[in-house]
C-alpha positions in Angstrom: 3.6 51.7 40.4 0.6 49.4 40.6 1.4 46.0 42.2 0.5 44.0 39.1 2.5 46.1 36.7 5.6 46.0 38.8 5.4 42.3 39.3 5.0 41.7 35.5 8.0 43.9 34.9 10.2 42.3 37.5 9.3 38.9 36.1 10.3 40.1 32.6 13.9 40.9 33.9 14.6 37.2 34.7 15.4 34.4 32.3 12.1 33.8 30.6 11.1 30.6 29.0 10.0 30.4 25.3 6.4 29.8 26.3 5.0 31.8 29.3 2.0 30.0 31.1 -0.4 32.3 32.7 -3.4 31.3 34.9 -6.4 33.5 36.0 -8.1 32.0 39.0 -11.7 32.9 39.4 -11.9 34.5 36.0 -15.8 34.5 36.0 -17.3 35.2 32.6 -18.5 38.8 32.4 -17.0 41.8 30.8 -14.0 42.0 33.2 -12.8 38.5 32.6 -10.0 39.5 30.1 -8.8 42.6 31.7 -6.0 41.3 34.0 -4.8 38.8 31.4 -4.7 41.4 28.7 -2.7 43.7 31.0 -0.3 41.0 31.9 0.3 39.9 28.4 0.7 43.4 26.9 3.1 44.4 29.6 5.3 41.3 29.0 5.3 41.6 25.3 6.1 45.3 25.2 8.9 44.8 27.9 10.6 42.0 25.9 10.6 44.3 22.7 12.1 47.1 24.8 14.9 44.6 26.1 15.5 43.4 22.5 14.3 40.0 23.3 12.3 37.6 21.1 8.7 37.8 22.4 7.5 34.7 24.0 4.5 32.4 23.2 1.7 32.8 25.6 -0.5 30.1 27.2 -3.3 31.2 29.3 -5.6 29.2 31.5 -8.9 30.6 32.5 -10.1 28.9 35.8 -13.4 29.1 37.6 -15.9 26.7 39.2 -17.5 24.1 36.7 -20.8 26.2 36.9 -19.0 29.2 35.4 -20.3 30.1 31.7 -17.1 29.0 29.9 -18.9 28.9 26.6 -19.3 32.7 27.0 -15.5 32.9 27.5 -14.7 30.9 24.5 -17.1 32.8 22.2 -15.5 36.0 23.2 -11.8 34.7 22.5 -11.5 35.7 19.0 -12.5 39.3 19.4 -10.1 39.2 22.6 -7.2 37.9 20.5 -7.9 40.3 17.6 -7.8 43.1 20.2 -4.4 42.0 21.5 -3.1 41.8 18.0 -4.3 45.4 17.2 -2.8 46.9 20.5 0.6 45.1 20.1 1.3 44.9 16.4 1.5 42.2 13.8 4.4 40.5 15.5 2.4 39.6 18.7 1.8 35.9 19.3 1.3 33.1 19.2 -1.3 33.1 21.9 -3.2 29.8 23.3 -5.9 29.6 25.8 -7.9 27.0 27.6 -10.5 26.8 30.2 -10.1 24.9 33.4 -13.1 24.2 35.5 -12.5 23.3 39.0 -12.0 24.7 42.5 -8.7 26.5 43.1 -8.8 24.9 46.6 -7.4 21.8 44.8 -4.7 20.9 42.3 -5.5 22.2 39.0 -2.3 22.1 36.9 0.8 19.8 36.6 3.8 20.4 38.6 6.0 23.7 37.9 4.1 24.5 34.8 2.9 28.1 35.9 4.9 31.1 35.5 2.3 33.8 36.4 -0.8 33.5 38.4 -3.4 36.1 38.9 -6.5 36.1 41.0 -8.9 38.9 42.2 -11.9 39.0 44.4 -12.2 35.3 44.9 -9.8 34.1 47.7 -11.8 35.5 50.5 -14.2 32.8 49.9 -13.5 29.6 51.7 -13.7 26.2 50.2 -16.4 24.9 52.8 -17.8 26.0 56.1 -15.5 24.9 58.9 -16.9 21.7 60.3 -16.9 23.0 64.0 -19.6 25.5 62.8 -22.1 22.9 61.6 -21.5 20.3 64.3 -25.2 19.6 65.2 -24.0 17.6 68.3 -22.1 20.5 69.6 -23.0 23.8 67.9 -21.0 26.7 68.5 -22.0 30.3 69.4 -22.8 31.4 65.8 -26.4 30.2 66.3 -28.7 32.7 64.4 -25.7 34.3 62.6 -24.8 33.8 58.9 -21.4 35.0 58.8 -18.3 33.1 60.0 -16.5 35.7 61.9 -13.5 33.6 63.1 -11.7 30.9 61.5 -8.1 29.8 61.0 -6.5 32.0 58.3 -4.1 29.1 57.7 -6.9 27.2 55.8 -7.3 30.1 53.6 -3.8 30.8 52.9 -2.3 27.3 52.5 -5.1 26.5 49.9 -4.0 29.1 47.3 -0.2 28.9 47.8 0.1 26.8 44.6 3.7 25.8 45.4 3.6 22.5 43.4 2.1 24.1 40.3 4.5 27.2 40.0 7.8 27.2 38.5 10.8 28.5 40.5 10.9 32.3 40.4 7.2 32.4 39.0 4.8 35.0 40.4 1.4 35.3 41.9 -0.5 38.5 42.3 -3.6 38.0 44.4 -6.3 40.7 45.2 -8.8 39.8 48.0 -11.1 41.4 50.5 -9.3 42.0 53.8 -9.2 44.1 56.9 -6.7 46.4 58.6 -7.6 45.5 62.1 -6.5 42.4 63.9 -9.9 41.5 65.1 -11.9 39.5 62.5 -15.2 40.4 64.4 -14.7 44.2 63.9 -17.4 46.2 61.9 -14.9 46.6 59.1 -15.4 42.9 58.3 -18.9 42.2 59.7 -21.1 45.2 59.4 -22.7 44.3 56.0 -23.1 40.8 57.1 -24.8 42.0 60.3 -27.3 43.9 58.0 -27.8 40.8 56.0 -28.4 38.9 59.2 -30.8 41.4 60.7 -32.8 41.0 57.4 -33.0 37.3 57.8 -34.0 37.7 61.3 -36.9 39.9 60.2 -38.0 37.2 57.7 -37.9 34.6 60.4 -40.1 36.9 62.6 -42.6 37.2 59.9 -42.7 33.5 59.3 -41.0 33.7 55.8 -37.8 31.8 56.9 -37.8 28.9 59.4 -35.4 29.6 62.4 -33.9 26.1 61.9 -33.0 26.9 58.2 -31.3 30.1 59.3 -29.3 28.4 62.0 -28.1 25.9 59.4 -26.7 28.5 56.9 -23.3 30.2 57.0 -21.4 32.1 54.4 -17.9 30.6 54.0 -16.1 33.9 53.8 -13.1 35.2 55.7 -11.2 38.4 55.4 -7.6 38.2 56.6 -5.4 41.0 57.7 -2.0 41.8 56.3 -0.3 40.3 59.3 -2.0 37.1 58.9 -1.1 36.9 55.2 2.6 37.6 55.9 2.9 35.2 58.7 1.3 32.4 56.9 3.3 32.8 53.8 6.4 32.8 55.8 5.3 29.6 57.7 4.4 27.8 54.5 7.8 28.7 53.1 7.5 28.3 49.4 7.0 31.9 48.6 8.6 35.2 49.4 6.3 38.3 49.8 7.4 40.9 47.3 4.6 43.6 47.9 1.7 43.7 50.3 -0.6 46.6 50.0 -3.8 47.8 51.5 -6.4 49.6 49.2 -9.1 51.2 51.2 -12.3 52.7 49.4 -15.3 54.6 51.1 -18.7 52.8 50.8 -20.0 55.5 48.4 -17.5 54.2 45.7 -20.4 51.7 44.7 -22.7 54.6 43.9 -20.2 56.4 41.5 -18.2 58.2 44.3 -21.3 60.4 45.4 -20.4 62.0 48.6 -22.6 60.4 51.3 -25.9 59.7 49.8 -26.9 57.0 52.2 -30.0 55.9 50.3 -28.3 55.4 47.1 -25.4 53.7 48.5 -27.6 51.3 50.4 -29.4 50.6 47.2 -26.2 49.8 45.3 -24.7 47.8 48.0 -27.8 45.6 48.2 -27.3 44.8 44.6 -23.7 43.9 45.2 -24.5 41.7 48.2 -27.3 40.0 46.2 -25.1 39.3 43.2 -22.5 37.8 45.6 -24.8 35.7 47.7 -27.7 34.9 45.5 -26.7 31.5 44.4 -25.8 30.2 47.8 -28.8 31.8 49.5 -31.2 30.4 46.7 -29.9 26.8 47.1 -30.4 26.9 50.8 -33.7 28.8 51.2 -35.1 29.0 47.7 -35.1 31.8 45.3 -38.6 33.1 46.6 -37.1 35.1 49.5 -34.5 37.1 47.5 -36.4 40.2 46.7 -37.9 40.5 50.2 -34.4 39.8 51.8 -32.5 42.3 50.0 -35.1 45.0 49.9 -35.0 44.6 53.8 -31.3 44.7 53.7 -31.5 48.0 51.9 -33.8 49.5 54.5 -31.7 48.5 57.4 -28.5 49.7 55.8 -30.2 53.1 54.8 -31.5 53.6 58.3 -28.0 53.1 59.9 -25.3 55.9 60.3 -22.4 53.5 60.7 -19.9 53.4 57.7 -16.6 51.7 57.2 -14.3 51.2 54.4 -14.1 48.5 51.8 -10.5 47.1 52.2 -8.8 45.1 49.6 -5.3 43.5 50.1 -3.0 43.2 47.0 -0.3 40.5 47.4 2.6 40.0 45.1 4.5 36.7 45.7 7.6 35.2 44.2 8.1 31.4 44.2 11.3 30.4 46.0 13.7 28.5 43.7 
């Protein structure tokens, strides 16, 4: 059974409050914004009906950074609520929503108010570049690199263990990029970033990017391994790990699963990397380098034969009583 569905069903077998509060962290504002919340609410509603319980009210918080397009979310809410009503029947509801702009690396909600928290594809981004990497007096060995290959996983894990905000026995289901190897500098974590770094170096060689600008740029990104997550959750002590699964996909999945079409995969991967990095790169180097940078990324990746899997970690946590 998928991790999210099992977590929701298990939660429904506890003493449920009259109003269930759900938070989606890093919700974005695209076509996928409502998918997880829709699944969570529908499973809860149907399970309560199966158990002969009165369906609860639902209160949903959509969270992302202040620059997220919350207006698009709000404009889409009536259609989303109508869709939930059609799928679950006329007795479904009430259903209340709110947007919560702010970084999930700080407090966002009052104490013990959340019952179910979901986050996908956000938590591998750190809140900031570790200060030791940008110390101009004593710079570390990452000179010329753009990817933070080593950092303390505790900073990542502690930031999203929302122990103050989640009610006892509340749940969190988190999906984030990870790795299966203990070494954070392995190709599994670093290969795509190495391609991007090579593309930057080529622009430096051509005089498009100044070397000092490159030396001052880092991507605040870290992919933990399952053992790190398990250890940090246990050390922090507020949650128990219910399930921790590894999902590995081949690179070709970005091009529709076509079996090893390297050129097409490189083209699609360049689009993905650009979408993820464009705002950060643009704010540091300017938007004018973007086309040349990611075209060169595509060429470098297409010419290489190395391939690793995309690894995601799916973690289901239960708040201790």
